N, CA, C and O atoms as a GROMACS GRO file, in nm:
protein
  376
    1MET      N    1   0.083  -0.117   0.000
    1MET     CA    2   0.000   0.000   0.000
    1MET      C    3   0.088   0.124   0.000
    1MET      O    4   0.177   0.138   0.084
    2ASN      N    5   0.063   0.213  -0.095
    2ASN     CA    6   0.145   0.333  -0.110
    2ASN      C    7   0.060   0.455  -0.078
    2ASN      O    8   0.015   0.525  -0.169
    3GLN      N    9   0.038   0.480   0.050
    3GLN     CA   10  -0.047   0.588   0.096
    3GLN      C   11   0.039   0.711   0.126
    3GLN      O   12   0.142   0.700   0.193
    4LYS      N   13  -0.003   0.827   0.078
    4LYS     CA   14   0.066   0.950   0.109
    4LYS      C   15   0.026   0.994   0.249
    4LYS      O   16  -0.093   1.009   0.278
    5ILE      N   17   0.123   1.015   0.334
    5ILE     CA   18   0.098   1.057   0.471
    5ILE      C   19   0.101   1.209   0.475
    5ILE      O   20   0.203   1.271   0.446
    6GLU      N   21  -0.014   1.269   0.511
    6GLU     CA   22  -0.021   1.415   0.515
    6GLU      C   23  -0.111   1.459   0.630
    6GLU      O   24  -0.192   1.382   0.681
    7SER      N   25  -0.094   1.585   0.668
    7SER     CA   26  -0.182   1.643   0.768
    7SER      C   27  -0.318   1.667   0.703
    7SER      O   28  -0.326   1.697   0.584
    8PHE      N   29  -0.424   1.654   0.783
    8PHE     CA   30  -0.557   1.674   0.727
    8PHE      C   31  -0.652   1.722   0.836
    8PHE      O   32  -0.621   1.717   0.955
    9VAL      N   33  -0.767   1.768   0.792
    9VAL     CA   34  -0.871   1.813   0.884
    9VAL      C   35  -0.997   1.732   0.854
    9VAL      O   36  -1.035   1.712   0.739
   10ILE      N   37  -1.061   1.685   0.962
   10ILE     CA   38  -1.190   1.619   0.952
   10ILE      C   39  -1.294   1.725   0.985
   10ILE      O   40  -1.288   1.788   1.091
   11ILE      N   41  -1.388   1.745   0.896
   11ILE     CA   42  -1.491   1.847   0.914
   11ILE      C   43  -1.621   1.778   0.955
   11ILE      O   44  -1.658   1.675   0.898
   12GLY      N   45  -1.689   1.833   1.052
   12GLY     CA   46  -1.811   1.773   1.106
   12GLY      C   47  -1.933   1.792   1.019
   12GLY      O   48  -2.042   1.823   1.068
   13VAL      N   49  -1.915   1.771   0.889
   13VAL     CA   50  -2.023   1.778   0.792
   13VAL      C   51  -2.009   1.657   0.701
   13VAL      O   52  -1.900   1.629   0.651
   14THR      N   53  -2.119   1.585   0.679
   14THR     CA   54  -2.113   1.468   0.592
   14THR      C   55  -2.095   1.512   0.447
   14THR      O   56  -2.113   1.629   0.414
   15CYS      N   57  -2.060   1.418   0.363
   15CYS     CA   58  -2.045   1.447   0.220
   15CYS      C   59  -2.176   1.493   0.158
   15CYS      O   60  -2.176   1.557   0.053
   16GLU      N   61  -2.288   1.460   0.221
   16GLU     CA   62  -2.420   1.506   0.176
   16GLU      C   63  -2.455   1.644   0.231
   16GLU      O   64  -2.560   1.699   0.197
   17GLY      N   65  -2.369   1.701   0.315
   17GLY     CA   66  -2.391   1.835   0.369
   17GLY      C   67  -2.464   1.841   0.501
   17GLY      O   68  -2.502   1.950   0.545
   18LYS      N   69  -2.486   1.726   0.565
   18LYS     CA   70  -2.556   1.725   0.695
   18LYS      C   71  -2.456   1.742   0.809
   18LYS      O   72  -2.345   1.688   0.804
   19LYS      N   73  -2.495   1.817   0.912
   19LYS     CA   74  -2.410   1.837   1.029
   19LYS      C   75  -2.398   1.706   1.106
   19LYS      O   76  -2.498   1.638   1.129
   20PHE      N   77  -2.277   1.671   1.145
   20PHE     CA   78  -2.251   1.546   1.216
   20PHE      C   79  -2.289   1.564   1.363
   20PHE      O   80  -2.261   1.667   1.424
   21ARG      N   81  -2.350   1.462   1.418
   21ARG     CA   82  -2.393   1.461   1.558
   21ARG      C   83  -2.329   1.345   1.631
   21ARG      O   84  -2.299   1.245   1.566
   22PRO      N   85  -2.305   1.350   1.760
   22PRO     CA   86  -2.344   1.456   1.853
   22PRO      C   87  -2.257   1.580   1.835
   22PRO      O   88  -2.151   1.574   1.772
   23SER      N   89  -2.303   1.691   1.890
   23SER     CA   90  -2.234   1.818   1.868
   23SER      C   91  -2.094   1.822   1.930
   23SER      O   92  -2.012   1.904   1.890
   24ASP      N   93  -2.066   1.736   2.027
   24ASP     CA   94  -1.934   1.735   2.091
   24ASP      C   95  -1.843   1.625   2.035
   24ASP      O   96  -1.749   1.582   2.102
   25TRP      N   97  -1.870   1.579   1.913
   25TRP     CA   98  -1.795   1.468   1.854
   25TRP      C   99  -1.645   1.499   1.846
   25TRP      O  100  -1.563   1.411   1.871
   26ALA      N  101  -1.609   1.623   1.813
   26ALA     CA  102  -1.467   1.658   1.798
   26ALA      C  103  -1.394   1.649   1.931
   26ALA      O  104  -1.282   1.598   1.938
   27ASP      N  105  -1.457   1.698   2.037
   27ASP     CA  106  -1.396   1.690   2.171
   27ASP      C  107  -1.381   1.544   2.214
   27ASP      O  108  -1.280   1.506   2.273
   28ARG      N  109  -1.482   1.464   2.185
   28ARG     CA  110  -1.475   1.322   2.222
   28ARG      C  111  -1.363   1.251   2.146
   28ARG      O  112  -1.286   1.173   2.203
   29LEU      N  113  -1.354   1.279   2.016
   29LEU     CA  114  -1.252   1.214   1.934
   29LEU      C  115  -1.112   1.256   1.980
   29LEU      O  116  -1.022   1.172   1.991
   30CYS      N  117  -1.093   1.384   2.006
   30CYS     CA  118  -0.963   1.431   2.055
   30CYS      C  119  -0.935   1.379   2.195
   30CYS      O  120  -0.820   1.358   2.233
   31GLY      N  121  -1.040   1.359   2.272
   31GLY     CA  122  -1.025   1.307   2.408
   31GLY      C  123  -0.965   1.168   2.413
   31GLY      O  124  -0.890   1.137   2.505
   32ILE      N  125  -0.999   1.085   2.316
   32ILE     CA  126  -0.941   0.950   2.319
   32ILE      C  127  -0.794   0.950   2.280
   32ILE      O  128  -0.724   0.851   2.301
   33MET      N  129  -0.746   1.061   2.224
   33MET     CA  130  -0.605   1.074   2.187
   33MET      C  131  -0.528   1.158   2.290
   33MET      O  132  -0.410   1.186   2.269
   34SER      N  133  -0.593   1.197   2.399
   34SER     CA  134  -0.529   1.282   2.498
   34SER      C  135  -0.464   1.199   2.609
   34SER      O  136  -0.482   1.078   2.618
   35ALA      N  137  -0.388   1.269   2.693
   35ALA     CA  138  -0.318   1.202   2.804
   35ALA      C  139  -0.305   1.300   2.920
   35ALA      O  140  -0.319   1.421   2.903
   36PHE      N  141  -0.279   1.246   3.038
   36PHE     CA  142  -0.255   1.330   3.154
   36PHE      C  143  -0.112   1.380   3.154
   36PHE      O  144  -0.019   1.303   3.129
   37GLY      N  145  -0.095   1.510   3.182
   37GLY     CA  146   0.038   1.568   3.190
   37GLY      C  147   0.095   1.556   3.330
   37GLY      O  148   0.031   1.499   3.419
   38SER      N  149   0.215   1.608   3.349
   38SER     CA  150   0.281   1.602   3.479
   38SER      C  151   0.205   1.682   3.585
   38SER      O  152   0.222   1.659   3.705
   39ASP      N  153   0.121   1.776   3.540
   39ASP     CA  154   0.041   1.855   3.634
   39ASP      C  155  -0.093   1.787   3.665
   39ASP      O  156  -0.181   1.848   3.726
   40HIS      N  157  -0.108   1.661   3.623
   40HIS     CA  158  -0.228   1.581   3.649
   40HIS      C  159  -0.353   1.636   3.581
   40HIS      O  160  -0.465   1.614   3.627
   41ARG      N  161  -0.332   1.708   3.472
   41ARG     CA  162  -0.444   1.759   3.393
   41ARG      C  163  -0.444   1.691   3.257
   41ARG      O  164  -0.339   1.658   3.201
   42MET      N  165  -0.563   1.670   3.205
   42MET     CA  166  -0.576   1.609   3.074
   42MET      C  167  -0.534   1.710   2.968
   42MET      O  168  -0.577   1.826   2.970
   43ARG      N  169  -0.451   1.666   2.875
   43ARG     CA  170  -0.401   1.751   2.766
   43ARG      C  171  -0.428   1.683   2.633
   43ARG      O  172  -0.405   1.563   2.617
   44TYR      N  173  -0.477   1.762   2.537
   44TYR     CA  174  -0.492   1.709   2.402
   44TYR      C  175  -0.355   1.676   2.345
   44TYR      O  176  -0.254   1.738   2.379
   45SER      N  177  -0.353   1.578   2.258
   45SER     CA  178  -0.231   1.543   2.187
   45SER      C  179  -0.188   1.661   2.100
   45SER      O  180  -0.273   1.731   2.046
   46PRO      N  181  -0.058   1.684   2.086
   46PRO     CA  182  -0.014   1.790   1.995
   46PRO      C  183  -0.041   1.754   1.849
   46PRO      O  184  -0.028   1.839   1.761
   47TYR      N  185  -0.077   1.630   1.823
   47TYR     CA  186  -0.100   1.583   1.686
   47TYR      C  187  -0.247   1.576   1.648
   47TYR      O  188  -0.280   1.562   1.530
   48VAL      N  189  -0.337   1.586   1.745
   48VAL     CA  190  -0.482   1.576   1.720
   48VAL      C  191  -0.552   1.680   1.806
   48VAL      O  192  -0.556   1.668   1.929
   49ARG      N  193  -0.607   1.784   1.740
   49ARG     CA  194  -0.667   1.894   1.815
   49ARG      C  195  -0.804   1.931   1.758
   49ARG      O  196  -0.826   1.922   1.637
   50PRO      N  197  -0.896   1.972   1.845
   50PRO     CA  198  -1.025   2.018   1.795
   50PRO      C  199  -1.012   2.159   1.738
   50PRO      O  200  -0.919   2.233   1.772
   51GLY      N  201  -1.104   2.194   1.654
   51GLY     CA  202  -1.106   2.327   1.596
   51GLY      C  203  -1.243   2.353   1.536
   51GLY      O  204  -1.338   2.279   1.562
   52CYS      N  205  -1.252   2.458   1.456
   52CYS     CA  206  -1.378   2.486   1.386
   52CYS      C  207  -1.348   2.565   1.259
   52CYS      O  208  -1.242   2.627   1.246
   53THR      N  209  -1.442   2.559   1.166
   53THR     CA  210  -1.428   2.634   1.041
   53THR      C  211  -1.484   2.775   1.062
   53THR      O  212  -1.540   2.805   1.166
   54LEU      N  213  -1.467   2.859   0.962
   54LEU     CA  214  -1.522   2.994   0.970
   54LEU      C  215  -1.675   2.992   0.973
   54LEU      O  216  -1.738   3.086   1.021
   55LYS      N  217  -1.734   2.884   0.921
   55LYS     CA  218  -1.880   2.868   0.924
   55LYS      C  219  -1.928   2.816   1.060
   55LYS      O  220  -2.049   2.811   1.083
   56GLY      N  221  -1.836   2.779   1.148
   56GLY     CA  222  -1.873   2.729   1.280
   56GLY      C  223  -1.885   2.578   1.288
   56GLY      O  224  -1.928   2.525   1.391
   57ASP      N  225  -1.846   2.506   1.181
   57ASP     CA  226  -1.849   2.360   1.184
   57ASP      C  227  -1.734   2.308   1.268
   57ASP      O  228  -1.621   2.356   1.257
   58LYS      N  229  -1.760   2.209   1.352
   58LYS     CA  230  -1.656   2.147   1.434
   58LYS      C  231  -1.558   2.072   1.343
   58LYS      O  232  -1.597   2.018   1.240
   59THR      N  233  -1.431   2.071   1.383
   59THR     CA  234  -1.328   2.000   1.307
   59THR      C  235  -1.231   1.931   1.402
   59THR      O  236  -1.226   1.960   1.522
   60VAL      N  237  -1.155   1.840   1.346
   60VAL     CA  238  -1.041   1.780   1.415
   60VAL      C  239  -0.921   1.792   1.322
   60VAL      O  240  -0.924   1.747   1.207
   61LEU      N  241  -0.816   1.854   1.372
   61LEU     CA  242  -0.693   1.872   1.296
   61LEU      C  243  -0.598   1.758   1.329
   61LEU      O  244  -0.569   1.733   1.446
   62VAL      N  245  -0.549   1.690   1.227
   62VAL     CA  246  -0.460   1.575   1.246
   62VAL      C  247  -0.326   1.605   1.180
   62VAL      O  248  -0.318   1.627   1.059
   63ASP      N  249  -0.222   1.606   1.260
   63ASP     CA  250  -0.086   1.631   1.213
   63ASP      C  251  -0.027   1.502   1.158
   63ASP      O  252  -0.041   1.395   1.218
   64ARG      N  253   0.039   1.511   1.045
   64ARG     CA  254   0.097   1.392   0.981
   64ARG      C  255   0.202   1.325   1.069
   64ARG      O  256   0.229   1.206   1.053
   65ARG      N  257   0.261   1.398   1.162
   65ARG     CA  258   0.363   1.340   1.250
   65ARG      C  259   0.305   1.232   1.342
   65ARG      O  260   0.379   1.151   1.397
   66LEU      N  261   0.171   1.231   1.358
   66LEU     CA  262   0.107   1.126   1.436
   66LEU      C  263   0.140   0.989   1.377
   66LEU      O  264   0.156   0.892   1.450
   67TYR      N  265   0.150   0.982   1.245
   67TYR     CA  266   0.180   0.854   1.179
   67TYR      C  267   0.315   0.800   1.224
   67TYR      O  268   0.331   0.678   1.239
   68GLU      N  269   0.413   0.888   1.244
   68GLU     CA  270   0.546   0.845   1.288
   68GLU      C  271   0.542   0.790   1.431
   68GLU      O  272   0.615   0.697   1.464
   69VAL      N  273   0.457   0.850   1.515
   69VAL     CA  274   0.446   0.811   1.655
   69VAL      C  275   0.357   0.689   1.672
   69VAL      O  276   0.392   0.595   1.744
   70GLU      N  277   0.241   0.691   1.606
   70GLU     CA  278   0.142   0.584   1.621
   70GLU      C  279   0.060   0.569   1.493
   70GLU      O  280  -0.047   0.629   1.480
   71PRO      N  281   0.110   0.488   1.397
   71PRO     CA  282   0.041   0.473   1.269
   71PRO      C  283  -0.102   0.420   1.281
   71PRO      O  284  -0.187   0.457   1.200
   72LEU      N  285  -0.130   0.336   1.381
   72LEU     CA  286  -0.266   0.284   1.396
   72LEU      C  287  -0.364   0.394   1.437
   72LEU      O  288  -0.479   0.392   1.395
   73ALA      N  289  -0.320   0.488   1.517
   73ALA     CA  290  -0.405   0.600   1.556
   73ALA      C  291  -0.435   0.689   1.435
   73ALA      O  292  -0.548   0.734   1.418
   74TYR      N  293  -0.334   0.712   1.353
   74TYR     CA  294  -0.352   0.791   1.230
   74TYR      C  295  -0.455   0.723   1.139
   74TYR      O  296  -0.546   0.789   1.088
   75LYS      N  297  -0.441   0.594   1.120
   75LYS     CA  298  -0.534   0.519   1.036
   75LYS      C  299  -0.674   0.515   1.098
   75LYS      O  300  -0.774   0.519   1.026
   76PHE      N  301  -0.682   0.507   1.231
   76PHE     CA  302  -0.811   0.509   1.300
   76PHE      C  303  -0.887   0.636   1.268
   76PHE      O  304  -1.007   0.632   1.241
   77LEU      N  305  -0.818   0.750   1.270
   77LEU     CA  306  -0.884   0.878   1.244
   77LEU      C  307  -0.933   0.886   1.100
   77LEU      O  308  -1.042   0.938   1.074
   78ILE      N  309  -0.855   0.836   1.006
   78ILE     CA  310  -0.899   0.832   0.866
   78ILE      C  311  -1.021   0.742   0.853
   78ILE      O  312  -1.118   0.778   0.786
   79ASN      N  313  -1.016   0.626   0.916
   79ASN     CA  314  -1.130   0.533   0.909
   79ASN      C  315  -1.254   0.592   0.976
   79ASN      O  316  -1.366   0.570   0.928
   80PHE      N  317  -1.237   0.665   1.086
   80PHE     CA  318  -1.350   0.729   1.153
   80PHE      C  319  -1.420   0.824   1.055
   80PHE      O  320  -1.543   0.821   1.042
   81ALA      N  321  -1.343   0.907   0.988
   81ALA     CA  322  -1.400   1.001   0.893
   81ALA      C  323  -1.470   0.928   0.778
   81ALA      O  324  -1.580   0.965   0.739
   82ASN      N  325  -1.405   0.826   0.724
   82ASN     CA  326  -1.464   0.751   0.613
   82ASN      C  327  -1.589   0.676   0.657
   82ASN      O  328  -1.689   0.677   0.585
   83ASP      N  329  -1.585   0.612   0.772
   83ASP     CA  330  -1.700   0.535   0.820
   83ASP      C  331  -1.822   0.623   0.845
   83ASP      O  332  -1.936   0.578   0.830
   84ASN      N  333  -1.798   0.748   0.885
   84ASN     CA  334  -1.908   0.839   0.913
   84ASN      C  335  -1.937   0.935   0.798
   84ASN      O  336  -2.015   1.029   0.812
   85ASP      N  337  -1.873   0.910   0.683
   85ASP     CA  338  -1.895   0.987   0.561
   85ASP      C  339  -1.869   1.136   0.582
   85ASP      O  340  -1.941   1.222   0.530
   86LEU      N  341  -1.764   1.167   0.662
   86LEU     CA  342  -1.731   1.306   0.692
   86LEU      C  343  -1.635   1.363   0.589
   86LEU      O  344  -1.554   1.292   0.530
   87GLN      N  345  -1.646   1.492   0.568
   87GLN     CA  346  -1.557   1.561   0.476
   87GLN      C  347  -1.417   1.570   0.537
   87GLN      O  348  -1.401   1.593   0.657
   88MET      N  349  -1.317   1.550   0.452
   88MET     CA  350  -1.177   1.565   0.493
   88MET      C  351  -1.107   1.653   0.390
   88MET      O  352  -1.136   1.646   0.271
   89GLU      N  353  -1.016   1.734   0.439
   89GLU     CA  354  -0.936   1.818   0.352
   89GLU      C  355  -0.791   1.810   0.395
   89GLU      O  356  -0.762   1.807   0.515
   90PRO      N  357  -0.699   1.808   0.299
   90PRO     CA  358  -0.556   1.808   0.336
   90PRO      C  359  -0.516   1.944   0.392
   90PRO      O  360  -0.574   2.047   0.357
   91LEU      N  361  -0.416   1.944   0.478
   91LEU     CA  362  -0.360   2.067   0.534
   91LEU      C  363  -0.216   2.078   0.489
   91LEU      O  364  -0.144   1.978   0.484
   92GLU      N  365  -0.174   2.197   0.456
   92GLU     CA  366  -0.037   2.218   0.412
   92GLU      C  367   0.062   2.186   0.524
   92GLU      O  368   0.153   2.105   0.505
   93GLN      N  369   0.044   2.248   0.637
   93GLN     CA  370   0.134   2.226   0.750
   93GLN      C  371   0.064   2.270   0.877
   93GLN      O  372  -0.006   2.371   0.879
   94LEU      N  373   0.083   2.193   0.984
   94LEU     CA  374   0.030   2.234   1.114
   94LEU      C  375   0.139   2.293   1.198
   94LEU      O  376   0.114   2.334   1.311
   0.00000   0.00000   0.00000
């Protein structure tokens, strides 16, 4: 398999244009990639962060460096977007 590894954004809108539910999906998805820091607080991964578009749609930003650290997590996020028919766009650089 010759897959190009790149940074991308998952947008909380289906390919048919419907808003993805539940409304906190991005926080939940980023939460499973988070960890506790030395200050005993939960921190989002530097490679997977929630965000939003200018239209207010929830997003998840995925840094390509995640693939180097944990390729299965990178593939999981791609599969999540594909399984839920969510829009994805490549990012130049995070």
